[in-house]
Every structure is written in C-alpha cells, then in structure tokens.
N, C-alpha and C positions, 0 to 999 in steps of 0.2 A: 630532409624529412626524417623524423625520429624512426627508430626501428622497434621501439618499445614504449608503452605508455601505461600508467596505472590511473584508474578512475575510481572514486569512492561515491556510492549512491546511498541515500537514506531510506529507512523504512517508511511506510506510509499507512494511512488508514483510509478506507474507502466507504462510500455511501453517506456517512455522517447522519444516519437516520433515514430521512426521506429522500436522499439523493442517490438512490440505487443506480449503479452503473454510470453515474454522471459526476458525482463529487469525489474528490480525493484531496488528501492533505499530507504533505511530507512532514515527518516528525523525526526528531533527532534521537529517538530511543535506541536505534541500532543502525549499523551500516554494513553494506557489502562492499568488498574491494575486488576489482577485476583488473588484471594486467594482461594486455595483448602484446605479443612479440611476433614480429615478422620472421618467417622461416623460409629458407630456399626450397626445402622439400614441400611439395604441394600437400594440401589437406589441412584438416583442423584437428588439433590434439587438445585435450582438456587435462589440466593438472590441478588436483585439489586434494586436500586432506579431509574434506568434509564429505558427508554422506549424500552426494548428488551423482546423477548418472554421468558417465564419462563418454557415452556415445553422443556425438554432437546433435543427432536427430532427436534425442530424448532430453537434451539439456537446454534450458532457457537461453543461456549465453551462447551455446553452440549454434542454436537455430538462428539467433540474431546475426552472428558472424556469417553463417552459410548464406542467409538471405542478402546480406550486404555485399558479400563477395560476388554473388550472382548479379546483383543490380549494377554494381560499379565496375565489374569485370577486372578486379584486381588480380595480380599474377602470383602473389606470395602465398605460401602456407601460413597459417596462424596458430600459435600456441596460446591457449587461454588458461590463465592461472586464476582460480576463484578462491577467495577467502570469505567464507560466509560469516556474517555477524548477525543477520536477521534470522530469528528462529523460523524454521519452515513449517507451514501448515497451521499457523496460529492467527491469521487475519491481520498480519503486519506487513504484507506486501513483499514476502521473501523472494519469490521468483521474479517479481517486478524490479526489485533493487538490482539483482544480477543483470537482468535484461537492460535496464536503464544505464547502468555503468558500462556495459558492453557496447551499446549503441553509441554512447558519447565517446568512448575510447576509440572505436573504429573511425568515427568522424574526425577525431583529433589526429589519429595515426596517419590518416591519408589526406589531411587538410581539406576535407570536403566542404566544411562550413555550411552544413545543412541547417535549415530552420527548425524551430521547436516542433512544429507539427510532423515533419518528416522523421525527426529523431524519435518522437513518440510512436509513430507508425511502425518504425523498424523495431523498437523495443517491444511494442505490443505483439509483433509477429512471433516473438520468442515465447510469449505466454501460452501458445498452443502446446508447448512441450510439457507444461505442468497443469494448466487448467483445462486443456482439451479444446479451448476456443479462445478467441481474442477478446480481451477486455482492456480498456485503455485507462480506467480511473487510477489504479495504483501506479502504472508505468508513467503516466503523465505527471503525477505528483513527484515521483522519484527523479524523472528527467529534469523537470522545470523548477521544482521546489514550490513552496507555498501552497495556497488553496487553488485547486483547479476545477474547472467546469468543462466537461467533455461533451462535445456535440459530434455526431457521426453523420456520414453520407452528405457531404464529404467531412472527413475528420477536421475538427477545428477546436483547439483547446484554448480556453481563456484562463489566464493566471491572475490571481488577486493576491497582493501581499497581505498576510494575516496581521491581526493586532499584535503589537510587540508584547503585550501583557497576557496573551492567551497561553494557558498551560493545560496539559492533558495528564491524567493518571491512567495508566494502562494496567489491568490485571490479567496476567497470562496464566490460565489454569494448567496444572500438570495433568493433562488428559491424554489418552491414546487417541491420536487423530487418524481418521481413515486415510488410506493412500491417495485416493482421488477426492479429497475433502471438498474442494470447490464444486466439483460436479455434483456431489451428494447434497451439499447445502443449497445449490441452485435448484435441485430437483424438488425441494419441499415448497418452493415459492408458488403461490396460486397462479394459474394460467389466466384466470379472469378476476377482475377487481371491480368492486362496487364504485359507483360514481362518487358517493360521499367520501369514501376512503381516498379515492384519487384526488379529490379537491382538498381534503385535509393535508395529504402529503405535499401537494403542489404549493399550497399556501405556506407551509412551513419551510419547504425548500427555497421558495422565493425570499422568505424572511432570513434564512441562513446566509444567502448571497448578500443581502443588505447588511447583515451583521458584519460580514467580512469587509464590505465596501466602507462601512461607517466605522470600522475598527472597534466594534462593540461586542465584547465577550458575552455580556448578559443576553443580548439579542440572539447570538449564535446558540448559546446553551439552551435558552428557553424554547428555541425552535427545533431542537433535535428531538423530534417526535415522529414516530413512524407507525402508521396503521396497517401496513401491508407486509413488509419483509420481516421486521423484528418479531411480530406475533407468530409468523410461520416458522421461524428458526429458533426461538428461545428455548423450546423443549430439548434442543440438542446441546444446551449448556446447563448442566445441573447447577442449581442454586442461583440462576440468573436473576430471578425476581428479587431475591434478598440482596444480591450484589448491587443491583440498581437502586433499590430503596435505601440501602445503607449509605451509598455514595451521595445520594441527594440529601439525605438527612445530615450528612457530614459537611455539606456545603457545596457540593458539585452543582453546576448550573444546568447540566444536561448529561444524560448517560445513554449509551447504545452499544450494540455489538460492533466490534471493529471489523470491517469488511465482512468476510464469510464466517468470522469467529474462529475459535471459541473465546478469543480475548474480548474483554469488555473495556470500553474506553469512557472515561468521565472527563467532561470539559469544564474548565474553571478559569479563574484569573490568577495572576501571579501572587496576589495578596492573600489568597485563601490558604487555609491550613492543609497543604497538599499531602503531607504525611498522614494526617488524620483521615483524609479521603481514601488513601491507599490502604490504611489499616482497616477501615470500614469495609472496603471491597474484599479484602482478605477474609474478614470475618463472615462476609456473605457467602463466599465459597466454602468456608469451613462448615457451614450449616449442611452442606451436601457432602461432607467429609472429603473435600478436595483442597489440596494445597495450591498456592499460586505464587508466582513472582510478580512483584509490582514495580513499575517504572514511572518516574515523573519525567515528562518530556515537554518540549516546546516545538513550534513549527520550525522546519529546516529549509535550508537552501537545497537546490537540486544537485544532480550528479556533477562532480567537479574533479578535474585532473589534479593529481598529486605531484608536488614538486619533487 
C-alpha cells in the first residue's frame, strides 16, 4: 500500500442557469492538487503556500480527511499538502476541487474502492468548512467529471458525458469577494417562488439534460435560462447585464452566473469565435469599471491520481 498519493481535481461550474443545487459541470479552466502522506504521529497537519486555513476543522480538505479517518478507523496521522489552482470565491468550485481531490486521494491511499456516490458524499462533507453547509453540485462534478445531476435523500449522482465540441468562456471579474460569499449569495435567493417561474426553470432544466444526452451544444445553450436565482443575484455583479448581452451578441449560445458568482460563464461550441466572446465579456465588465480575467475551457474529467 502506498504511503503517499497526489490527486488533481478540476474546477467546476454549478447550476447552469435553472439547475440550482442540482447541476454541475467539471471544466478544465483550473485545477487543485492535493497530496496525502501517511505519518506515524497521529493527527492531521496541513501544509500549503496558499491563503487557506491550516486548522483541519476550518479547511475543506482537512474536514474530508477527519471524516474519512473516523469512518474507516484508519490508524495513521495524515499530512495534507494543498496546491491551489482554482481561484477562491469566484464561483468556480474552489473548495470543492480541494475536497474532491482529497476524498479520491484518501480512497486510493487506503485501497477503499468507494463508489462515486460515497466519494461525493465525503467530498461534500468538507464543503461545510467553506460554505457553512453541504452542497454536492460542485464536488460531484469535480469527483466524477463531466455533467452531473445531483439527487438527495438519498444521495444519487447521475453523470452524463458532455458534447466533445462544447466550450465555455469564463469571465472572472477582479472584485473584492466577501469572506462567506456563498452564504451571502444564498441569502438573496427568494424563499417562495411563483408557479410560472418554477415551470419555466423546470422546462429549461429538462431541456439542458436532453442537450447533454443528445450531445447538442445549441440545445444546452438555448436552455440556460433562469427566472429565479439569476435575477436575485445579478445585482451583486456590477455590469452583469452588459456582460451577458455582449457575449450573446458575440455568438455565445447561453450565458449565466457561474455557481454563486461573481464569475460569468458563456456556453458555446468549439467552432465559435471564442476569443471574440471573451473580449465582449471583458468589455461588458469595463462598462462598470471592472477588469476581468477570461478563460476558454472545455468539460473535464474528474479527480485523477497523478503518476
């Protein structure tokens, strides 16, 4: 049995418009890398050069390891080395990537051979450290890769291989993000929803699923419409309306907030002028005097052990 293992996990985008807390998509824009090393001395230590908590109770990866040690009654101490590649707090599944890499690494380190749902459950348990509560959409995408549909009670994740020609342009604005951003952005979502809005979102969510099943980027993009969460959150992203309008004019098939934001994601096909879409999104943010980083990405495989 190995005494050390390194696993790399991808960034992800959640919701995809109408699929709030249900849809996730792994994207190859960024990656986190986590190395777990067995130690004779008991306890969990976290080593990182990045600005993340080193107390295991407050760290996504630390919480995953703590929960898995308790569940499987392993005897070793564990050192966790975290190398962050996914920008934290920008709606790209940063904490989820670390949690996913850690759950998969622990599974491989001890030869547990856990199924996908259990890996997602353990990875999700780490999200409490950053989000304050458990959400499985980002972690499911980072663990399993591709497009995921999350059902809960009991947890059951369905993975669909995305179209090979699907591409995303992500605009990441240079904004000050609140410390508990996920909690803040969840706080603005309406507690009650009108029936017509619910039906609108449900019909589009169903069409997105069919778009992935049929490998049809046009159907996916044209169905990324949200009458509930996006309208409640868009005021938190200065220039959002211009970013979205510009991207659609430049040829994007659909545009929405990536996860809890503030990143904005445009869906397209490989044959589109993706640089033109990125530039259009940058110009949209510049109308609010905000600079942004743009990334062109495609769907990614899930967390994978490094040789």
